All heavy atoms as TSV, in Angstrom:
chain	resi	resn	atom	element	x	y	z
A	1	LEU	N	N	-59.855	-156.212	103.209
A	1	LEU	CA	C	-60.169	-155.426	102.021
A	1	LEU	C	C	-59.936	-153.935	102.288
A	1	LEU	O	O	-59.379	-153.241	101.456
A	1	LEU	CB	C	-61.601	-155.688	101.585
A	1	LEU	CG	C	-62.034	-155.057	100.261
A	1	LEU	CD1	C	-61.163	-155.519	99.125
A	1	LEU	CD2	C	-63.482	-155.366	99.984
A	2	LEU	N	N	-60.340	-153.482	103.463
A	2	LEU	CA	C	-60.132	-152.080	103.802
A	2	LEU	C	C	-58.649	-151.756	103.929
A	2	LEU	O	O	-58.217	-150.668	103.545
A	2	LEU	CB	C	-60.855	-151.732	105.109
A	2	LEU	CG	C	-62.379	-151.754	105.040
A	2	LEU	CD1	C	-62.973	-151.522	106.418
A	2	LEU	CD2	C	-62.898	-150.734	104.054
A	3	THR	N	N	-57.893	-152.719	104.436
A	3	THR	CA	C	-56.449	-152.527	104.567
A	3	THR	C	C	-55.808	-152.374	103.195
A	3	THR	O	O	-54.954	-151.522	102.993
A	3	THR	CB	C	-55.820	-153.706	105.335
A	3	THR	OG1	O	-56.467	-153.825	106.596
A	3	THR	CG2	C	-54.342	-153.507	105.537
A	4	ARG	N	N	-56.238	-153.194	102.243
A	4	ARG	CA	C	-55.697	-153.099	100.880
A	4	ARG	C	C	-56.068	-151.771	100.239
A	4	ARG	O	O	-55.243	-151.160	99.562
A	4	ARG	CB	C	-56.198	-154.253	100.020
A	4	ARG	CG	C	-55.477	-155.525	100.288
A	4	ARG	CD	C	-55.891	-156.574	99.325
A	4	ARG	NE	N	-56.354	-157.707	100.137
A	4	ARG	CZ	C	-57.131	-158.661	99.707
A	4	ARG	NH1	N	-57.567	-158.659	98.482
A	4	ARG	NH2	N	-57.486	-159.638	100.488
A	5	ASN	N	N	-57.297	-151.347	100.446
A	5	ASN	CA	C	-57.729	-150.073	99.890
A	5	ASN	C	C	-56.918	-148.921	100.479
A	5	ASN	O	O	-56.507	-148.004	99.766
A	5	ASN	CB	C	-59.227	-149.862	100.138
A	5	ASN	CG	C	-59.766	-148.677	99.380
A	5	ASN	OD1	O	-59.415	-148.467	98.224
A	5	ASN	ND2	N	-60.598	-147.892	100.024
A	6	ALA	N	N	-56.657	-148.978	101.778
A	6	ALA	CA	C	-55.857	-147.930	102.427
A	6	ALA	C	C	-54.436	-147.933	101.870
A	6	ALA	O	O	-53.846	-146.867	101.651
A	6	ALA	CB	C	-55.837	-148.134	103.939
A	7	ALA	N	N	-53.885	-149.119	101.628
A	7	ALA	CA	C	-52.535	-149.212	101.069
A	7	ALA	C	C	-52.497	-148.610	99.665
A	7	ALA	O	O	-51.554	-147.897	99.313
A	7	ALA	CB	C	-52.072	-150.671	101.042
A	8	LEU	N	N	-53.529	-148.875	98.875
A	8	LEU	CA	C	-53.590	-148.313	97.524
A	8	LEU	C	C	-53.737	-146.790	97.582
A	8	LEU	O	O	-53.138	-146.074	96.779
A	8	LEU	CB	C	-54.733	-148.937	96.738
A	8	LEU	CG	C	-54.830	-148.569	95.265
A	8	LEU	CD1	C	-53.516	-148.835	94.530
A	8	LEU	CD2	C	-55.960	-149.314	94.603
A	9	GLU	N	N	-54.493	-146.289	98.541
A	9	GLU	CA	C	-54.627	-144.834	98.706
A	9	GLU	C	C	-53.286	-144.210	99.089
A	9	GLU	O	O	-52.935	-143.135	98.591
A	9	GLU	CB	C	-55.685	-144.516	99.755
A	9	GLU	CG	C	-57.092	-144.777	99.276
A	9	GLU	CD	C	-58.144	-144.547	100.343
A	9	GLU	OE1	O	-57.800	-144.061	101.441
A	9	GLU	OE2	O	-59.318	-144.854	100.068
A	10	ARG	N	N	-52.521	-144.884	99.958
A	10	ARG	CA	C	-51.192	-144.373	100.326
A	10	ARG	C	C	-50.276	-144.367	99.110
A	10	ARG	O	O	-49.490	-143.437	98.918
A	10	ARG	CB	C	-50.594	-145.214	101.452
A	10	ARG	CG	C	-51.171	-144.893	102.809
A	10	ARG	CD	C	-50.378	-145.524	103.945
A	10	ARG	NE	N	-50.425	-146.979	103.942
A	10	ARG	CZ	C	-51.403	-147.702	104.491
A	10	ARG	NH1	N	-52.427	-147.110	105.069
A	10	ARG	NH2	N	-51.354	-149.016	104.454
A	11	LEU	N	N	-50.386	-145.404	98.290
A	11	LEU	CA	C	-49.582	-145.462	97.072
A	11	LEU	C	C	-49.936	-144.294	96.155
A	11	LEU	O	O	-49.048	-143.648	95.603
A	11	LEU	CB	C	-49.787	-146.797	96.348
A	11	LEU	CG	C	-49.089	-146.946	95.001
A	11	LEU	CD1	C	-47.574	-146.826	95.145
A	11	LEU	CD2	C	-49.461	-148.270	94.351
A	12	ALA	N	N	-51.208	-144.016	96.003
A	12	ALA	CA	C	-51.637	-142.915	95.133
A	12	ALA	C	C	-51.102	-141.575	95.633
A	12	ALA	O	O	-50.734	-140.715	94.830
A	12	ALA	CB	C	-53.156	-142.880	95.042
A	13	LEU	N	N	-51.047	-141.416	96.945
A	13	LEU	CA	C	-50.486	-140.178	97.501
A	13	LEU	C	C	-48.980	-140.092	97.263
A	13	LEU	O	O	-48.448	-139.020	97.009
A	13	LEU	CB	C	-50.777	-140.084	98.997
A	13	LEU	CG	C	-52.236	-139.832	99.376
A	13	LEU	CD1	C	-52.407	-139.943	100.883
A	13	LEU	CD2	C	-52.696	-138.477	98.868
A	14	ALA	N	N	-48.316	-141.238	97.345
A	14	ALA	CA	C	-46.861	-141.265	97.162
A	14	ALA	C	C	-46.476	-141.168	95.691
A	14	ALA	O	O	-45.524	-140.477	95.332
A	14	ALA	CB	C	-46.282	-142.544	97.765
A	15	ASP	N	N	-47.225	-141.874	94.828
A	15	ASP	CA	C	-46.889	-141.895	93.402
A	15	ASP	C	C	-48.142	-142.260	92.606
A	15	ASP	O	O	-48.514	-143.431	92.502
A	15	ASP	CB	C	-45.772	-142.899	93.126
A	15	ASP	CG	C	-45.203	-142.778	91.730
A	15	ASP	OD1	O	-45.988	-142.554	90.778
A	15	ASP	OD2	O	-43.985	-142.914	91.578
A	16	GLU	N	N	-48.759	-141.256	92.048
A	16	GLU	CA	C	-50.008	-141.443	91.317
A	16	GLU	C	C	-49.843	-142.384	90.121
A	16	GLU	O	O	-50.733	-143.170	89.804
A	16	GLU	CB	C	-50.525	-140.083	90.853
A	16	GLU	CG	C	-51.922	-140.118	90.320
A	16	GLU	CD	C	-52.447	-138.732	90.010
A	16	GLU	OE1	O	-52.211	-137.810	90.811
A	16	GLU	OE2	O	-53.104	-138.580	88.966
A	17	ARG	N	N	-48.713	-142.309	89.468
A	17	ARG	CA	C	-48.471	-143.144	88.287
A	17	ARG	C	C	-48.437	-144.626	88.660
A	17	ARG	O	O	-48.998	-145.458	87.957
A	17	ARG	CB	C	-47.154	-142.719	87.626
A	17	ARG	CG	C	-46.803	-143.445	86.372
A	17	ARG	CD	C	-47.649	-143.004	85.209
A	17	ARG	NE	N	-47.088	-143.500	83.981
A	17	ARG	CZ	C	-47.238	-142.942	82.824
A	17	ARG	NH1	N	-47.933	-141.844	82.724
A	17	ARG	NH2	N	-46.716	-143.454	81.754
A	18	LEU	N	N	-47.779	-144.959	89.773
A	18	LEU	CA	C	-47.729	-146.349	90.217
A	18	LEU	C	C	-49.127	-146.842	90.568
A	18	LEU	O	O	-49.483	-147.985	90.251
A	18	LEU	CB	C	-46.797	-146.515	91.419
A	18	LEU	CG	C	-45.310	-146.236	91.203
A	18	LEU	CD1	C	-44.537	-146.551	92.475
A	18	LEU	CD2	C	-44.749	-146.990	90.023
A	19	ALA	N	N	-49.908	-146.002	91.204
A	19	ALA	CA	C	-51.271	-146.383	91.554
A	19	ALA	C	C	-52.094	-146.643	90.291
A	19	ALA	O	O	-52.906	-147.571	90.250
A	19	ALA	CB	C	-51.920	-145.300	92.401
A	20	ARG	N	N	-51.871	-145.859	89.269
A	20	ARG	CA	C	-52.590	-146.049	87.997
A	20	ARG	C	C	-52.221	-147.392	87.366
A	20	ARG	O	O	-53.082	-148.093	86.847
A	20	ARG	CB	C	-52.260	-144.895	87.045
A	20	ARG	CG	C	-53.033	-144.937	85.767
A	20	ARG	CD	C	-54.483	-144.555	85.989
A	20	ARG	NE	N	-55.172	-144.593	84.707
A	20	ARG	CZ	C	-56.349	-145.161	84.528
A	20	ARG	NH1	N	-56.999	-145.669	85.524
A	20	ARG	NH2	N	-56.895	-145.180	83.338
A	21	VAL	N	N	-50.955	-147.754	87.430
A	21	VAL	CA	C	-50.522	-149.047	86.894
A	21	VAL	C	C	-51.230	-150.178	87.639
A	21	VAL	O	O	-51.722	-151.131	87.020
A	21	VAL	CB	C	-48.985	-149.202	86.964
A	21	VAL	CG1	C	-48.556	-150.627	86.668
A	21	VAL	CG2	C	-48.310	-148.235	86.003
A	22	VAL	N	N	-51.308	-150.075	88.962
A	22	VAL	CA	C	-51.994	-151.104	89.758
A	22	VAL	C	C	-53.466	-151.181	89.357
A	22	VAL	O	O	-54.002	-152.279	89.165
A	22	VAL	CB	C	-51.864	-150.816	91.267
A	22	VAL	CG1	C	-52.751	-151.752	92.075
A	22	VAL	CG2	C	-50.419	-150.949	91.708
A	23	GLU	N	N	-54.111	-150.056	89.235
A	23	GLU	CA	C	-55.522	-150.048	88.849
A	23	GLU	C	C	-55.733	-150.719	87.498
A	23	GLU	O	O	-56.651	-151.530	87.334
A	23	GLU	CB	C	-56.051	-148.616	88.805
A	23	GLU	CG	C	-56.167	-147.972	90.162
A	23	GLU	CD	C	-56.456	-146.488	90.091
A	23	GLU	OE1	O	-56.445	-145.908	88.975
A	23	GLU	OE2	O	-56.686	-145.890	91.153
A	24	LEU	N	N	-54.891	-150.384	86.541
A	24	LEU	CA	C	-55.038	-150.963	85.204
A	24	LEU	C	C	-54.732	-152.456	85.189
A	24	LEU	O	O	-55.401	-153.225	84.501
A	24	LEU	CB	C	-54.141	-150.221	84.210
A	24	LEU	CG	C	-54.544	-148.776	83.929
A	24	LEU	CD1	C	-53.484	-148.085	83.074
A	24	LEU	CD2	C	-55.912	-148.706	83.259
A	25	LYS	N	N	-53.732	-152.865	85.952
A	25	LYS	CA	C	-53.330	-154.279	85.982
A	25	LYS	C	C	-54.301	-155.111	86.820
A	25	LYS	O	O	-54.811	-156.132	86.359
A	25	LYS	CB	C	-51.904	-154.382	86.550
A	25	LYS	CG	C	-51.378	-155.775	86.718
A	25	LYS	CD	C	-50.818	-156.305	85.439
A	25	LYS	CE	C	-50.096	-157.624	85.693
A	25	LYS	NZ	N	-50.294	-158.527	84.583
A	26	PHE	N	N	-54.549	-154.664	88.029
A	26	PHE	CA	C	-55.303	-155.468	88.983
A	26	PHE	C	C	-56.812	-155.377	88.767
A	26	PHE	O	O	-57.504	-156.381	88.744
A	26	PHE	CB	C	-54.936	-155.043	90.407
A	26	PHE	CG	C	-55.450	-155.960	91.465
A	26	PHE	CD1	C	-54.889	-157.209	91.663
A	26	PHE	CD2	C	-56.501	-155.568	92.276
A	26	PHE	CE1	C	-55.376	-158.056	92.650
A	26	PHE	CE2	C	-56.988	-156.409	93.263
A	26	PHE	CZ	C	-56.421	-157.652	93.448
A	27	PHE	N	N	-57.322	-154.168	88.613
A	27	PHE	CA	C	-58.771	-153.980	88.521
A	27	PHE	C	C	-59.299	-154.064	87.092
A	27	PHE	O	O	-60.379	-154.603	86.867
A	27	PHE	CB	C	-59.176	-152.656	89.164
A	27	PHE	CG	C	-58.875	-152.604	90.631
A	27	PHE	CD1	C	-57.881	-151.767	91.114
A	27	PHE	CD2	C	-59.549	-153.406	91.529
A	27	PHE	CE1	C	-57.583	-151.721	92.473
A	27	PHE	CE2	C	-59.259	-153.370	92.889
A	27	PHE	CZ	C	-58.276	-152.529	93.359
A	28	ALA	N	N	-58.566	-153.532	86.132
A	28	ALA	CA	C	-59.018	-153.573	84.738
A	28	ALA	C	C	-58.545	-154.840	84.028
A	28	ALA	O	O	-59.062	-155.179	82.964
A	28	ALA	CB	C	-58.537	-152.340	83.987
A	29	GLY	N	N	-57.546	-155.515	84.593
A	29	GLY	CA	C	-57.073	-156.765	84.011
A	29	GLY	C	C	-56.252	-156.599	82.745
A	29	GLY	O	O	-56.122	-157.545	81.960
A	30	LEU	N	N	-55.673	-155.411	82.548
A	30	LEU	CA	C	-54.873	-155.181	81.345
A	30	LEU	C	C	-53.519	-155.881	81.462
A	30	LEU	O	O	-52.997	-156.081	82.557
A	30	LEU	CB	C	-54.649	-153.690	81.124
A	30	LEU	CG	C	-55.885	-152.817	80.886
A	30	LEU	CD1	C	-55.464	-151.386	80.605
A	30	LEU	CD2	C	-56.743	-153.353	79.766
A	31	THR	N	N	-52.963	-156.218	80.326
A	31	THR	CA	C	-51.619	-156.787	80.277
A	31	THR	C	C	-50.594	-155.666	80.360
A	31	THR	O	O	-50.932	-154.482	80.206
A	31	THR	CB	C	-51.391	-157.556	78.969
A	31	THR	OG1	O	-51.440	-156.618	77.879
A	31	THR	CG2	C	-52.425	-158.656	78.763
A	32	ILE	N	N	-49.351	-156.047	80.577
A	32	ILE	CA	C	-48.261	-155.063	80.590
A	32	ILE	C	C	-48.246	-154.287	79.275
A	32	ILE	O	O	-48.107	-153.062	79.264
A	32	ILE	CB	C	-46.902	-155.754	80.839
A	32	ILE	CG1	C	-46.866	-156.402	82.229
A	32	ILE	CG2	C	-45.745	-154.793	80.624
A	32	ILE	CD1	C	-46.933	-155.440	83.391
A	33	GLU	N	N	-48.415	-155.002	78.183
A	33	GLU	CA	C	-48.399	-154.367	76.865
A	33	GLU	C	C	-49.537	-153.361	76.727
A	33	GLU	O	O	-49.348	-152.256	76.212
A	33	GLU	CB	C	-48.506	-155.433	75.767
A	33	GLU	CG	C	-47.341	-156.382	75.708
A	33	GLU	CD	C	-47.407	-157.518	76.741
A	33	GLU	OE1	O	-48.493	-157.769	77.337
A	33	GLU	OE2	O	-46.365	-158.141	76.988
A	34	GLU	N	N	-50.729	-153.733	77.193
A	34	GLU	CA	C	-51.878	-152.835	77.105
A	34	GLU	C	C	-51.711	-151.606	78.001
A	34	GLU	O	O	-52.100	-150.500	77.625
A	34	GLU	CB	C	-53.154	-153.593	77.480
A	34	GLU	CG	C	-53.536	-154.650	76.459
A	34	GLU	CD	C	-54.610	-155.596	76.943
A	34	GLU	OE1	O	-54.685	-155.866	78.169
A	34	GLU	OE2	O	-55.375	-156.091	76.092
A	35	ILE	N	N	-51.127	-151.817	79.170
A	35	ILE	CA	C	-50.885	-150.695	80.075
A	35	ILE	C	C	-49.886	-149.732	79.454
A	35	ILE	O	O	-50.069	-148.517	79.493
A	35	ILE	CB	C	-50.393	-151.190	81.445
A	35	ILE	CG1	C	-51.472	-152.013	82.133
A	35	ILE	CG2	C	-49.968	-150.010	82.332
A	35	ILE	CD1	C	-50.996	-152.778	83.352
A	36	ALA	N	N	-48.829	-150.274	78.869
A	36	ALA	CA	C	-47.822	-149.431	78.223
A	36	ALA	C	C	-48.462	-148.573	77.131
A	36	ALA	O	O	-48.180	-147.373	77.025
A	36	ALA	CB	C	-46.704	-150.294	77.651
A	37	GLU	N	N	-49.329	-149.185	76.362
A	37	GLU	CA	C	-50.000	-148.438	75.297
A	37	GLU	C	C	-50.930	-147.380	75.889
A	37	GLU	O	O	-50.950	-146.228	75.429
A	37	GLU	CB	C	-50.802	-149.394	74.424
A	37	GLU	CG	C	-51.416	-148.721	73.216
A	37	GLU	CD	C	-52.112	-149.706	72.300
A	37	GLU	OE1	O	-51.652	-150.854	72.191
A	37	GLU	OE2	O	-53.119	-149.295	71.701
A	38	ALA	N	N	-51.687	-147.738	76.916
A	38	ALA	CA	C	-52.635	-146.800	77.531
A	38	ALA	C	C	-51.927	-145.607	78.158
A	38	ALA	O	O	-52.439	-144.488	78.127
A	38	ALA	CB	C	-53.473	-147.522	78.578
A	39	LEU	N	N	-50.744	-145.851	78.732
A	39	LEU	CA	C	-50.006	-144.790	79.405
A	39	LEU	C	C	-48.943	-144.150	78.511
A	39	LEU	O	O	-48.192	-143.286	78.964
A	39	LEU	CB	C	-49.354	-145.330	80.685
A	39	LEU	CG	C	-50.321	-145.859	81.738
A	39	LEU	CD1	C	-49.557	-146.403	82.936
A	39	LEU	CD2	C	-51.312	-144.786	82.156
A	40	ASP	N	N	-48.869	-144.603	77.267
A	40	ASP	CA	C	-47.918	-144.079	76.292
A	40	ASP	C	C	-46.483	-144.142	76.823
A	40	ASP	O	O	-45.771	-143.134	76.883
A	40	ASP	CB	C	-48.286	-142.648	75.896
A	40	ASP	CG	C	-47.538	-142.187	74.656
A	40	ASP	OD1	O	-47.195	-143.039	73.813
A	40	ASP	OD2	O	-47.279	-140.977	74.538
A	41	THR	N	N	-46.108	-145.347	77.243
A	41	THR	CA	C	-44.762	-145.578	77.755
A	41	THR	C	C	-44.305	-146.961	77.311
A	41	THR	O	O	-45.044	-147.684	76.659
A	41	THR	CB	C	-44.744	-145.428	79.298
A	41	THR	OG1	O	-43.405	-145.384	79.738
A	41	THR	CG2	C	-45.487	-146.532	79.996
A	42	SER	N	N	-43.100	-147.329	77.659
A	42	SER	CA	C	-42.570	-148.623	77.239
A	42	SER	C	C	-43.016	-149.736	78.182
A	42	SER	O	O	-43.363	-149.500	79.342
A	42	SER	CB	C	-41.040	-148.583	77.201
A	42	SER	OG	O	-40.527	-148.533	78.524
A	43	GLU	N	N	-42.999	-150.943	77.668
A	43	GLU	CA	C	-43.326	-152.110	78.483
A	43	GLU	C	C	-42.317	-152.256	79.624
A	43	GLU	O	O	-42.693	-152.617	80.742
A	43	GLU	CB	C	-43.333	-153.372	77.630
A	43	GLU	CG	C	-44.473	-153.412	76.646
A	43	GLU	CD	C	-44.430	-154.615	75.739
A	43	GLU	OE1	O	-43.881	-155.661	76.145
A	43	GLU	OE2	O	-44.961	-154.514	74.611
A	44	ARG	N	N	-41.075	-151.976	79.346
A	44	ARG	CA	C	-40.036	-152.074	80.376
A	44	ARG	C	C	-40.333	-151.126	81.541
A	44	ARG	O	O	-40.189	-151.497	82.706
A	44	ARG	CB	C	-38.675	-151.765	79.762
A	44	ARG	CG	C	-37.539	-151.977	80.698
A	44	ARG	CD	C	-36.228	-151.797	79.984
A	44	ARG	NE	N	-35.152	-151.974	80.942
A	44	ARG	CZ	C	-33.892	-151.964	80.634
A	44	ARG	NH1	N	-33.513	-151.800	79.385
A	44	ARG	NH2	N	-32.978	-152.127	81.547
A	45	THR	N	N	-40.763	-149.918	81.222
A	45	THR	CA	C	-41.108	-148.953	82.265
A	45	THR	C	C	-42.293	-149.450	83.079
A	45	THR	O	O	-42.292	-149.372	84.306
A	45	THR	CB	C	-41.415	-147.574	81.649
A	45	THR	OG1	O	-40.227	-147.083	81.026
A	45	THR	CG2	C	-41.909	-146.591	82.689
A	46	VAL	N	N	-43.304	-149.981	82.419
A	46	VAL	CA	C	-44.479	-150.501	83.123
A	46	VAL	C	C	-44.079	-151.659	84.033
A	46	VAL	O	O	-44.546	-151.749	85.171
A	46	VAL	CB	C	-45.584	-150.932	82.135
A	46	VAL	CG1	C	-46.724	-151.641	82.867
A	46	VAL	CG2	C	-46.110	-149.727	81.365
A	47	LYS	N	N	-43.199	-152.528	83.563
A	47	LYS	CA	C	-42.739	-153.648	84.396
A	47	LYS	C	C	-42.044	-153.134	85.657
A	47	LYS	O	O	-42.272	-153.653	86.752
A	47	LYS	CB	C	-41.801	-154.559	83.609
A	47	LYS	CG	C	-42.506	-155.395	82.578
A	47	LYS	CD	C	-41.516	-156.243	81.790
A	47	LYS	CE	C	-42.219	-156.984	80.675
A	47	LYS	NZ	N	-41.277	-157.765	79.859
A	48	ARG	N	N	-41.198	-152.123	85.497
A	48	ARG	CA	C	-40.519	-151.528	86.665
A	48	ARG	C	C	-41.518	-150.880	87.607
A	48	ARG	O	O	-41.436	-151.027	88.832
A	48	ARG	CB	C	-39.483	-150.500	86.209
A	48	ARG	CG	C	-38.177	-151.085	85.741
A	48	ARG	CD	C	-37.095	-150.004	85.628
A	48	ARG	NE	N	-37.511	-148.859	84.840
A	48	ARG	CZ	C	-37.270	-148.699	83.542
A	48	ARG	NH1	N	-36.592	-149.610	82.876
A	48	ARG	NH2	N	-37.673	-147.619	82.915
A	49	GLN	N	N	-42.482	-150.169	87.044
A	49	GLN	CA	C	-43.491	-149.509	87.868
A	49	GLN	C	C	-44.369	-150.530	88.589
A	49	GLN	O	O	-44.709	-150.341	89.758
A	49	GLN	CB	C	-44.353	-148.577	87.011
A	49	GLN	CG	C	-43.586	-147.375	86.512
A	49	GLN	CD	C	-44.362	-146.559	85.504
A	49	GLN	OE1	O	-45.222	-147.063	84.786
A	49	GLN	NE2	N	-44.057	-145.266	85.445
A	50	TRP	N	N	-44.727	-151.595	87.914
A	50	TRP	CA	C	-45.534	-152.653	88.513
A	50	TRP	C	C	-44.778	-153.276	89.686
A	50	TRP	O	O	-45.339	-153.478	90.763
A	50	TRP	CB	C	-45.903	-153.686	87.462
A	50	TRP	CG	C	-46.600	-154.900	87.972
A	50	TRP	CD1	C	-46.162	-156.189	87.857
A	50	TRP	CD2	C	-47.857	-154.978	88.655
A	50	TRP	NE1	N	-47.074	-157.040	88.434
A	50	TRP	CE2	C	-48.120	-156.320	88.936
A	50	TRP	CE3	C	-48.775	-154.022	89.074
A	50	TRP	CZ2	C	-49.262	-156.751	89.606
A	50	TRP	CZ3	C	-49.926	-154.450	89.744
A	50	TRP	CH2	C	-50.153	-155.787	89.998
A	51	GLN	N	N	-43.503	-153.548	89.507
A	51	GLN	CA	C	-42.695	-154.124	90.586
A	51	GLN	C	C	-42.564	-153.144	91.748
A	51	GLN	O	O	-42.698	-153.530	92.913
A	51	GLN	CB	C	-41.304	-154.519	90.081
A	51	GLN	CG	C	-40.447	-155.211	91.118
A	51	GLN	CD	C	-41.043	-156.533	91.565
A	51	GLN	OE1	O	-41.427	-157.353	90.750
A	51	GLN	NE2	N	-41.126	-156.736	92.860
A	52	ALA	N	N	-42.331	-151.887	91.452
A	52	ALA	CA	C	-42.216	-150.871	92.509
A	52	ALA	C	C	-43.532	-150.742	93.272
A	52	ALA	O	O	-43.542	-150.638	94.505
A	52	ALA	CB	C	-41.815	-149.524	91.907
A	53	ALA	N	N	-44.634	-150.772	92.565
A	53	ALA	CA	C	-45.943	-150.670	93.206
A	53	ALA	C	C	-46.205	-151.881	94.098
A	53	ALA	O	O	-46.688	-151.733	95.229
A	53	ALA	CB	C	-47.037	-150.544	92.151
A	54	ARG	N	N	-45.881	-153.058	93.612
A	54	ARG	CA	C	-46.056	-154.270	94.418
A	54	ARG	C	C	-45.211	-154.207	95.683
A	54	ARG	O	O	-45.684	-154.557	96.768
A	54	ARG	CB	C	-45.705	-155.506	93.596
A	54	ARG	CG	C	-46.753	-155.803	92.545
A	54	ARG	CD	C	-46.407	-156.941	91.627
A	54	ARG	NE	N	-45.772	-158.048	92.293
A	54	ARG	CZ	C	-45.035	-158.960	91.687
A	54	ARG	NH1	N	-44.838	-158.882	90.385
A	54	ARG	NH2	N	-44.491	-159.951	92.349
A	55	ASN	N	N	-43.980	-153.762	95.552
A	55	ASN	CA	C	-43.103	-153.632	96.726
A	55	ASN	C	C	-43.667	-152.630	97.725
A	55	ASN	O	O	-43.663	-152.878	98.931
A	55	ASN	CB	C	-41.697	-153.222	96.306
A	55	ASN	CG	C	-40.965	-154.317	95.574
A	55	ASN	OD1	O	-41.311	-155.489	95.658
A	55	ASN	ND2	N	-39.955	-153.933	94.813
A	56	PHE	N	N	-44.146	-151.505	97.235
A	56	PHE	CA	C	-44.724	-150.483	98.094
A	56	PHE	C	C	-45.934	-151.034	98.838
A	56	PHE	O	O	-46.079	-150.864	100.053
A	56	PHE	CB	C	-45.133	-149.259	97.266
A	56	PHE	CG	C	-45.703	-148.136	98.083
A	56	PHE	CD1	C	-44.915	-147.064	98.450
A	56	PHE	CD2	C	-47.037	-148.146	98.480
A	56	PHE	CE1	C	-45.435	-146.018	99.207
A	56	PHE	CE2	C	-47.566	-147.109	99.243
A	56	PHE	CZ	C	-46.759	-146.042	99.606
A	57	LEU	N	N	-46.830	-151.691	98.098
A	57	LEU	CA	C	-48.046	-152.222	98.709
A	57	LEU	C	C	-47.734	-153.308	99.732
A	57	LEU	O	O	-48.344	-153.342	100.804
A	57	LEU	CB	C	-48.993	-152.740	97.631
A	57	LEU	CG	C	-49.589	-151.670	96.724
A	57	LEU	CD1	C	-50.347	-152.311	95.563
A	57	LEU	CD2	C	-50.495	-150.733	97.504
A	58	LEU	N	N	-46.794	-154.173	99.421
A	58	LEU	CA	C	-46.408	-155.219	100.362
A	58	LEU	C	C	-45.862	-154.609	101.652
A	58	LEU	O	O	-46.269	-154.998	102.754
A	58	LEU	CB	C	-45.367	-156.152	99.740
A	58	LEU	CG	C	-44.855	-157.275	100.637
A	58	LEU	CD1	C	-45.989	-158.194	101.059
A	58	LEU	CD2	C	-43.771	-158.059	99.927
A	59	ALA	N	N	-44.980	-153.647	101.524
A	59	ALA	CA	C	-44.411	-152.985	102.705
A	59	ALA	C	C	-45.500	-152.279	103.497
A	59	ALA	O	O	-45.519	-152.336	104.736
A	59	ALA	CB	C	-43.330	-151.995	102.279
A	60	SER	N	N	-46.427	-151.650	102.802
A	60	SER	CA	C	-47.515	-150.944	103.463
A	60	SER	C	C	-48.408	-151.909	104.229
A	60	SER	O	O	-48.804	-151.640	105.367
A	60	SER	CB	C	-48.326	-150.182	102.421
A	60	SER	OG	O	-49.343	-149.433	103.027
A	61	LEU	N	N	-48.703	-153.043	103.630
A	61	LEU	CA	C	-49.544	-154.037	104.300
A	61	LEU	C	C	-48.822	-154.643	105.503
A	61	LEU	O	O	-49.428	-154.897	106.541
A	61	LEU	CB	C	-49.955	-155.128	103.325
A	61	LEU	CG	C	-50.952	-154.701	102.246
A	61	LEU	CD1	C	-51.132	-155.809	101.212
A	61	LEU	CD2	C	-52.288	-154.317	102.861
A	62	GLN	N	N	-47.525	-154.846	105.385
A	62	GLN	CA	C	-46.757	-155.397	106.487
A	62	GLN	C	C	-46.688	-154.413	107.659
A	62	GLN	O	O	-46.744	-154.812	108.812
A	62	GLN	CB	C	-45.351	-155.793	106.034
A	62	GLN	CG	C	-45.359	-157.019	105.165
A	62	GLN	CD	C	-44.006	-157.360	104.593
A	62	GLN	OE1	O	-43.125	-156.516	104.506
A	62	GLN	NE2	N	-43.833	-158.606	104.186
A	63	GLU	N	N	-46.592	-153.125	107.368
A	63	GLU	CA	C	-46.597	-152.098	108.417
A	63	GLU	C	C	-47.924	-152.099	109.159
A	63	GLU	O	O	-47.957	-151.936	110.371
A	63	GLU	CB	C	-46.362	-150.706	107.811
A	63	GLU	CG	C	-44.949	-150.423	107.416
A	63	GLU	CD	C	-44.805	-149.058	106.792
A	63	GLU	OE1	O	-45.747	-148.228	106.895
A	63	GLU	OE2	O	-43.771	-148.805	106.173
A	64	THR	N	N	-48.994	-152.262	108.423
A	64	THR	CA	C	-50.336	-152.245	109.002
A	64	THR	C	C	-50.519	-153.419	109.967
A	64	THR	O	O	-51.143	-153.278	111.013
A	64	THR	CB	C	-51.411	-152.301	107.896
A	64	THR	OG1	O	-51.206	-151.203	107.023
A	64	THR	CG2	C	-52.791	-152.222	108.482
A	65	ARG	N	N	-49.949	-154.569	109.620
A	65	ARG	CA	C	-50.089	-155.768	110.461
A	65	ARG	C	C	-49.242	-155.697	111.710
A	65	ARG	O	O	-49.515	-156.360	112.693
A	65	ARG	CB	C	-49.712	-156.997	109.664
A	65	ARG	CG	C	-50.691	-157.303	108.574
A	65	ARG	CD	C	-50.308	-158.540	107.816
A	65	ARG	NE	N	-51.113	-158.645	106.625
A	65	ARG	CZ	C	-50.803	-159.368	105.598
A	65	ARG	NH1	N	-49.702	-160.093	105.604
A	65	ARG	NH2	N	-51.589	-159.412	104.551
A	66	ALA	N	N	-48.179	-154.900	111.672
A	66	ALA	CA	C	-47.244	-154.841	112.810
A	66	ALA	C	C	-47.778	-154.003	113.937
A	66	ALA	O	O	-48.701	-153.326	113.922
A	66	ALA	CB	C	-45.924	-154.283	112.345
């Protein structure tokens, strides 16, 4: 759990917007459509940001394990 939190903190330092998408999706349970509305952007942009955030977090977690 601490490792995941550290990865999310690194994401926030690298890209605050991506971290916000993760918070809204993962912790608040919002849909892509709801996130797009909350952030005043398109669903397509949110989908790209969600994928980029997932990739960042996965890479960060893999670095931590190595």
